[in-house]
N, C-alpha and C positions, 0 to 999 in steps of 0.2 A: 452494538450493530448486529451481533448474532441474533438477538431476540427480535429486533426490528425487521431484519431481512430474512429471518427464518433459516439461518445457517446452523449447521451442526459443527461445533468447534472441534478441530482436529489439528493438533500441533505437530505437523510434519516439518521437515527442514525447508520445504519449498512452498508450502501453503499453510493457511491457518484454519480453514474451515471447508465445508462442502455444502452445496445446495442439497435439497432433499433428494434430487435425482442422482447425486454422487459427483456432480461436477465440482472440481476444486476451485476455491476462492482464496486469494491472497488479500489480506486486509492491510492497508497502508494508511497510517495516520500521521498528522503533523499539527503542531500548534500554529495558529494563525500568525503569531509573532513570538520569537524567542525573547528571553529576558534582556538580551543585548540589543534588541531593536531590529534584528535581522528577520526577514520574512521566513516562514516555514517552507520546507520542501519535502518531497517524497523521495526516498532512496529505493531504487529498483536494482536488484542484483541479476546480472546477466544469466548465470547458470540456472537460477530459479525461474527467471522470466522465460527462458527457452523451454524449460520443462513444462511450465504452465501453458505455454502456447501449444506444445505437443498434445496436451490433454484438453485443449479447447477451454481452458480455465478463464476465470474472471478476476478482476481487481475490484475491491471495494475501497475507495478513497474517502478518507474522513478528515475534516478540518475541525479542530476544537480550540476552545479557549479555556485555559486552566483557571480555577478559582479555589481559594483556600489551600489547604495542605494536600488534599487528595481528591478534589472534585474537578469536574470539567463539564463544559457545555458544548455539545456538538453544534457547530455552525452550519456545516454543509456536509453532505455525503453523496457519492455518485458511484454507480456501477459501470465498469468499462470492461468489455471483452479484451483479453490479453492481446489478441491480434489487432485490435483497434486503438491501442495505446499510441499517442502521438510519437513521432520520431524520437528515438533514444540515442544519445551520444555517449558511448561507453568510454570510461577511463579507468585507470587502475584503482582498485579498491584497497590497496595495501594488503595487509595480512587478514583483513576482516573478511571472513567467510570464504577466503581463497578464490575470489572471482572479481571480475570487473563490475563496476556499478555505474548507474546513471542517476542524476538528480533531476527531478521534474518540479518546476515551480508550481505553486497552487494554480496560478493563472493558465498554465499549460493544460491542466486537467479540467478546470471548471469554466 
C-alpha cells in the first residue's frame, strides 16, 4: 500500500506512514475471512485514534486474501480521514497497548 498510495513508511506507536506532505497515516488490514470462518475486522485503538485525529490523520483500510505461505492478494483498499470514521464503540482492550479498542467490521468501512 505504501508504494501504491505513495506513503513514506514510518513506524511510530500511533501511525505507520506519512503522506508526502507529512500528514500521518495509520494502515489497518484484515483478512476477508479467518481460517475459522469468521469474517475479518479492523481493530482501532482509542489512544492512537485520538492522536491521529489531533493531527488530522488518515486511515488506510486494506482487505486481503492470503495464499500460499507468505502471499496475499489485496481485495479492497480505502482511505478514510480519521475524523470521518464511522461511530466507534470503545471497550476494554485488556493489557494490549494499554488502551481501549473498537472493532470495525469490513462492511462498516466499505
